[in-house]
MARDOMI-105468 format. One record per residue (C-alpha): residue number from 1; chain; x, y, z. Coordinates in steps of 0.2 Angstrom, whole numbers, padded with zeros to 4 digits. Layout:
BEGIN
resi, chain, xx, yy, zz
NUM, A, X, Y, Z
...
# end
This chain:
BEGIN
resi, chain, xx, yy, zz
1, A, 1158, 0708, 0174
2, A, 1139, 0710, 0174
3, A, 1130, 0709, 0161
4, A, 1144, 0710, 0148
5, A, 1132, 0701, 0135
6, A, 1118, 0712, 0138
7, A, 1129, 0728, 0138
8, A, 1135, 0721, 0121
9, A, 1120, 0720, 0114
10, A, 1114, 0736, 0123
11, A, 1127, 0744, 0116
12, A, 1124, 0737, 0097
13, A, 1106, 0743, 0098
14, A, 1113, 0762, 0103
15, A, 1124, 0761, 0089
16, A, 1110, 0756, 0076
17, A, 1100, 0769, 0083
18, A, 1114, 0782, 0083
19, A, 1117, 0779, 0065
20, A, 1098, 0778, 0061
21, A, 1097, 0796, 0069
22, A, 1112, 0802, 0061
23, A, 1105, 0798, 0045
24, A, 1088, 0806, 0049
25, A, 1097, 0820, 0053
26, A, 1107, 0822, 0037
27, A, 1094, 0820, 0027
28, A, 1085, 0834, 0036
29, A, 1101, 0845, 0033
30, A, 1101, 0843, 0015
31, A, 1084, 0844, 0014
32, A, 1082, 0859, 0025
33, A, 1066, 0853, 0032
34, A, 1059, 0855, 0049
35, A, 1053, 0840, 0058
36, A, 1041, 0845, 0074
37, A, 1048, 0845, 0089
38, A, 1066, 0841, 0083
39, A, 1071, 0853, 0071
40, A, 1068, 0869, 0064
41, A, 1077, 0879, 0049
42, A, 1079, 0896, 0056
43, A, 1084, 0912, 0046
44, A, 1102, 0921, 0052
45, A, 1091, 0935, 0058
46, A, 1080, 0925, 0071
47, A, 1098, 0920, 0077
48, A, 1105, 0937, 0078
49, A, 1088, 0942, 0088
50, A, 1091, 0930, 0100
51, A, 1111, 0934, 0102
52, A, 1118, 0922, 0091
53, A, 1114, 0908, 0106
54, A, 1110, 0892, 0097
55, A, 1104, 0882, 0110
56, A, 1091, 0871, 0103
57, A, 1077, 0875, 0116
58, A, 1074, 0895, 0109
59, A, 1071, 0887, 0091
60, A, 1063, 0869, 0091
61, A, 1049, 0865, 0107
62, A, 1053, 0845, 0112
63, A, 1038, 0836, 0107
64, A, 1033, 0827, 0125
65, A, 1020, 0815, 0119
66, A, 1031, 0801, 0124
67, A, 1024, 0785, 0136
68, A, 1026, 0788, 0155
69, A, 1030, 0772, 0165
70, A, 1022, 0771, 0184
71, A, 1035, 0769, 0197
72, A, 1029, 0750, 0198
73, A, 1030, 0748, 0178
74, A, 1048, 0757, 0179
75, A, 1053, 0745, 0191
76, A, 1047, 0729, 0181
77, A, 1055, 0734, 0169
78, A, 1073, 0737, 0180
79, A, 1070, 0720, 0188
80, A, 1066, 0711, 0171
81, A, 1081, 0719, 0165
82, A, 1094, 0716, 0178
83, A, 1089, 0697, 0176
84, A, 1094, 0697, 0158
85, A, 1110, 0703, 0162
86, A, 1114, 0694, 0175
87, A, 1109, 0679, 0165
88, A, 1120, 0684, 0151
89, A, 1133, 0686, 0162
90, A, 1133, 0668, 0167
91, A, 1131, 0662, 0150
92, A, 1148, 0672, 0145
93, A, 1158, 0666, 0160
94, A, 1151, 0648, 0155
95, A, 1158, 0651, 0138
96, A, 1174, 0658, 0145
97, A, 1177, 0645, 0156
98, A, 1175, 0632, 0141
99, A, 1185, 0640, 0129
100, A, 1200, 0648, 0140
101, A, 1202, 0643, 0158
102, A, 1205, 0654, 0170
103, A, 1221, 0652, 0180
# end
């Protein structure tokens, strides 16, 4: 039952993030917009030139300007996330024991 509450919270954050992304993608589509590193409007001729291959990297160069963590920073983040997950699991177990005693 490792980190069930943390998993649910993470799942909610992921859902909200996906909804935000979906709304943006829809707006880009409706507005026929180019978005650097994310989306580009292409012509049917360009698609034909690429043998009708619709793989994104053929049309959009990814924006690689993102923060890169050191191994030590990544390990610290992992340890903190694991501690939070275990604490959330302990809290959930206490709540379940109080509300519905296990047999």
